[in-house]
C-alpha positions in Angstrom: 158.8 30.8 52.5 158.8 27.9 55.1 157.3 24.6 54.5 156.1 22.7 57.2 153.3 20.2 58.2 150.2 21.8 58.3 146.9 20.8 58.6 144.0 22.3 56.1 140.2 22.4 57.0 137.6 22.9 55.0 133.6 22.2 54.9 133.8 19.0 53.3 137.8 17.8 53.4 140.4 18.0 55.6 143.8 17.9 54.4 146.0 16.2 57.3 149.9 15.6 57.1 150.3 12.0 55.7 151.6 9.0 57.7 151.7 5.9 57.6 148.4 5.4 60.1 146.5 6.2 56.9 147.7 3.3 55.3 144.7 0.8 55.7 142.4 3.6 54.7 144.1 4.5 51.7 144.4 0.7 50.9 140.5 0.4 51.2 139.9 2.9 48.5 142.6 3.1 46.6 143.7 0.3 44.7 140.9 0.2 41.6 143.4 0.4 38.5 141.3 3.1 36.9 142.7 5.5 39.3 146.7 5.1 38.3 145.8 4.5 34.4 147.0 7.8 34.0 149.5 8.4 36.6 153.3 7.4 36.4 153.4 4.8 39.5 150.8 2.1 39.8 149.4 0.8 43.3 147.4 -2.5 43.5 148.6 -4.0 46.5 148.6 -3.1 49.9 152.2 -3.3 49.9 152.7 -0.8 46.9 150.5 1.6 48.9 153.0 1.5 51.9 155.8 2.3 49.4 153.7 5.2 47.6 153.4 6.5 51.2 157.1 6.1 52.2 158.3 7.4 48.9 155.6 10.6 49.7 157.2 10.8 53.3 161.2 10.6 51.9 160.2 13.4 49.5 158.9 15.4 52.7 162.4 14.5 54.6 164.1 15.8 51.7 162.5 19.3 51.7 161.0 18.8 48.4 157.4 17.9 49.1 154.6 18.0 51.7 152.1 15.1 51.4 148.6 14.8 52.2 145.8 12.3 53.2 142.4 13.7 52.1 139.8 12.9 54.7 136.0 13.1 54.3 135.0 15.2 57.5 131.3 13.5 57.5 132.5 10.2 58.0 136.4 11.1 59.1 137.9 8.3 56.8 141.1 8.6 54.4 139.5 9.1 50.5 142.6 10.2 48.4 146.0 12.0 48.8 147.7 15.1 47.6 150.6 17.0 47.8 152.5 19.8 47.5 155.8 18.7 45.5 159.0 20.2 43.2 159.4 22.7 46.5 161.5 26.0 45.3 161.9 28.3 48.3 164.4 30.2 46.9 161.7 31.2 44.0 158.7 31.0 45.9 157.2 28.1 43.7 155.8 25.1 44.5 153.8 22.4 42.7 150.4 21.0 43.6 149.7 17.4 42.4 150.1 13.8 43.2 146.1 13.6 43.6 143.9 11.0 43.4 140.7 10.6 44.8 138.4 7.7 45.5 135.7 7.0 42.7 132.8 7.5 45.1 133.6 10.8 46.0 134.8 12.0 42.5 132.9 14.7 40.4 131.9 15.9 43.9 133.1 19.2 45.9 135.9 17.3 47.2 138.7 17.9 44.8 137.2 21.9 44.4 137.5 22.3 48.2 140.9 20.8 48.3 142.2 22.9 45.5 141.2 25.8 47.3 142.5 25.0 50.2 146.1 24.3 48.6 145.9 27.1 46.9 145.1 29.8 49.7 147.4 28.1 52.1 150.1 28.5 48.9 149.5 32.1 47.8 148.6 33.3 51.5 150.5 31.7 53.8 153.5 30.5 52.0 153.6 33.8 49.9 154.0 31.7 46.8 154.1 34.0 43.3 153.7 30.7 41.4 152.0 27.5 41.9 151.9 24.7 39.0 150.2 22.2 38.0 150.8 19.4 35.5 148.8 16.3 33.8 149.6 13.6 31.1 148.4 15.1 27.6 146.3 12.3 27.4 144.4 12.9 30.2 141.5 14.9 28.9 139.2 14.8 32.5 142.4 15.9 34.4 143.5 18.6 31.9 139.7 20.1 31.8 139.5 20.0 35.3 142.8 21.9 35.8 141.8 24.6 33.5 138.3 24.9 35.3 139.9 26.0 38.6 141.4 28.8 36.5 145.0 27.9 35.5 146.7 28.9 32.6 148.3 26.1 30.4 151.7 26.8 29.7 153.0 24.4 27.1 153.4 20.7 26.5 156.9 18.8 27.4 157.4 16.1 25.1 158.8 12.8 26.0 158.4 14.1 29.5 158.4 10.6 31.6 158.3 7.0 31.0 154.6 5.5 32.9 154.5 2.4 34.6 153.5 0.8 31.7 156.2 1.9 29.8 154.7 4.5 27.5 156.3 7.5 27.0 154.3 10.1 28.5 154.0 14.2 27.3 153.2 16.1 30.3 150.9 19.4 29.9 151.8 22.1 32.4 149.4 24.8 34.0 150.3 27.6 36.2 148.6 30.0 38.3 150.3 33.6 39.4 150.1 35.4 42.7 148.3 38.4 40.7 145.7 35.8 39.5 145.0 34.2 42.8 142.4 36.7 43.8 140.1 35.9 40.6 140.7 32.2 40.6 139.9 32.4 44.5 136.4 33.8 44.2 135.3 31.4 41.0 136.1 28.2 43.3 134.5 30.2 46.5 131.6 30.5 44.1 131.4 27.0 42.9 131.5 25.9 46.5 128.6 28.2 47.3 126.6 26.9 44.5 127.6 23.3 44.8 124.3 22.4 47.4 122.1 24.0 44.9 122.6 21.9 42.1 121.6 18.5 43.8 118.3 18.3 42.0 119.4 20.3 38.7 121.6 19.5 35.7 125.0 19.3 36.9 127.8 21.6 35.3 130.8 19.4 33.8 133.8 20.8 32.5 135.2 17.7 32.2 133.7 14.8 30.2 134.2 11.1 30.8 134.1 8.7 28.2 130.4 8.0 28.5 129.8 11.5 28.3 131.8 11.9 24.9 129.8 8.9 23.6 126.9 10.9 24.7 127.9 14.5 22.5 128.5 12.3 19.5 124.9 11.5 20.0 123.5 14.8 20.3 125.6 16.0 17.3 123.9 13.3 15.3 120.7 15.1 15.6 121.7 18.5 14.7 122.4 19.7 10.8 125.6 21.2 11.6 127.5 18.6 13.4 126.1 15.6 11.6 128.1 13.2 10.3 131.0 13.7 12.9 132.4 10.8 13.9 133.5 9.6 17.8 137.2 9.7 17.0 136.1 13.2 15.5 134.3 14.4 18.7 137.5 13.2 20.9 140.0 15.1 18.7 137.7 18.2 18.8 137.8 18.1 22.8 141.9 17.3 23.0 142.0 20.6 20.8 139.2 22.4 22.5 140.3 25.3 25.8 137.1 26.2 26.6 134.4 23.5 27.2 130.9 23.4 29.3 128.7 20.7 29.5 125.8 20.0 32.0 124.7 16.6 32.7 121.3 14.9 34.0 121.7 14.8 37.9 120.8 11.0 38.3 122.2 9.6 35.4 125.1 11.6 34.3 124.0 11.4 31.2 125.2 14.9 29.1 121.9 16.8 28.1 124.1 20.1 27.2 127.1 21.0 25.6 129.1 24.6 24.4 132.5 25.1 23.6 134.9 28.3 22.6 138.0 28.6 20.5 139.8 31.6 21.6 143.4 33.7 21.4 142.5 34.7 25.1 143.0 38.4 24.1 140.8 39.6 21.0 138.3 36.7 20.4 136.5 34.0 21.6 134.4 32.2 18.8 131.6 29.8 20.7 130.6 27.1 18.9 128.5 23.8 18.9 125.9 25.1 21.6 123.3 22.5 21.6 120.8 21.2 24.2 119.0 17.7 24.4 115.0 17.6 23.2 114.3 16.5 26.7 115.9 19.6 28.5 114.9 22.4 26.3 112.5 24.8 27.6 113.7 24.4 31.2 115.9 27.1 31.2 119.1 25.0 30.5 120.1 26.8 27.6 120.5 30.2 29.6 122.9 28.6 32.2 124.7 27.2 29.2 125.5 30.5 28.1 126.0 32.0 31.2 128.5 29.4 31.9 130.2 29.8 28.7 130.5 33.6 28.5 131.6 34.0 32.1 134.1 30.9 31.7 137.6 32.4 33.5 140.0 31.3 30.6 137.4 33.9 28.7 137.7 36.6 31.0 139.8 38.8 29.6 138.5 38.5 25.9 137.4 41.6 24.0 134.5 40.3 21.6 132.6 37.1 21.5 131.1 35.5 18.1 128.9 32.8 17.3 126.9 32.2 14.0 123.2 31.2 14.4 119.8 30.7 12.4 118.1 33.9 12.0 115.2 32.5 14.6 117.8 32.4 17.5 119.0 35.5 17.3 116.7 37.0 20.1 118.2 34.4 22.3 121.7 35.5 21.8 120.6 38.8 22.3 120.2 38.5 25.7 124.1 38.4 26.2 124.8 41.0 23.9 125.2 39.8 20.9 124.0 41.8 17.7 124.3 41.1 14.1 127.4 42.6 12.3 127.8 45.2 9.8 125.4 44.0 7.0 128.3 44.9 4.2 130.3 41.8 6.1 129.8 38.2 4.8 130.4 34.9 6.8 132.9 32.4 4.9 133.8 29.0 5.1 136.4 27.1 3.2 136.4 23.1 3.2 139.5 21.3 3.7 140.6 19.4 0.5 142.3 17.1 2.8 139.0 16.0 4.0 137.4 15.7 0.9 135.8 12.2 1.6 134.2 13.4 4.3 132.3 16.6 2.7 131.6 15.0 -0.2 134.6 16.8 -2.6 135.7 13.4 -3.4 134.6 9.9 -3.8 136.2 6.5 -2.7 135.2 3.2 -4.0 135.3 0.2 -2.7 135.3 -3.6 -4.5 134.0 -6.7 -3.6 
């Protein structure tokens, strides 16, 4: 496995070897504090950007990293950076990370194509048998984005590192194996092929922004099975759900459809909270939502999908092969006594 500087060309981005010649361009787009909030280091000035680039070049010189500048092909300008790191040639593995993208180009095809380029080079040129990715346990957007490209979560390293703010960070590790690469590649190429067609249609979002989490909370208040969930409940739910699919209004970014699944990744997947905003119903969005959730890469090997619904919705779900189970079986539920004050099983009083 020979690691050396290389330029990776895509339709939308070009990944070229990082150098000090990129300093001014990266400084122009890379000083937004929000970019560095969940990253161990922080860059807020031109001098700090220079030190950041130099640190990457030093790692390259030592043989542990191969850094890139992410170039927007249409404008020819730098819009971010990424790299291979923790290179282990003996064991044929690399990590993809240290990735940041200018806010104006986030939630676009840029990151998807960059990941495709780097993964393809790692598996098909370098001959890697494993590619690792990791992120802050609190970075919900990054965790969901990594899962969306088909990586498998392996575990959480507790108290893994100290961030620039002094916070002790837990780190979530993911990986893609060479045996999984053909499926991951096909999914990424499919996403890129579909991207232009969705410019005027509701945009798929597998990673919810803070505003979209608030949108989801509001959607929940209009449904009988989710009314009463607090915003903190929704955040905790998302943190602990591996498979999430949403759709957003293409103009405003407002979340207008959502579904999630909990799964053991082998035998069963339970689809939950399928919801479409009243304004977007009867438009085919419900079908797109269900298509997306049942074809999610994380659920590719699941043998059985399950959900529960009102009787009048059964014909809708039958399109995906759902049917009523044996009449001798019953769906049962037990409410937790630890949260009795939420479901009415205990009463709290206040005084004035």
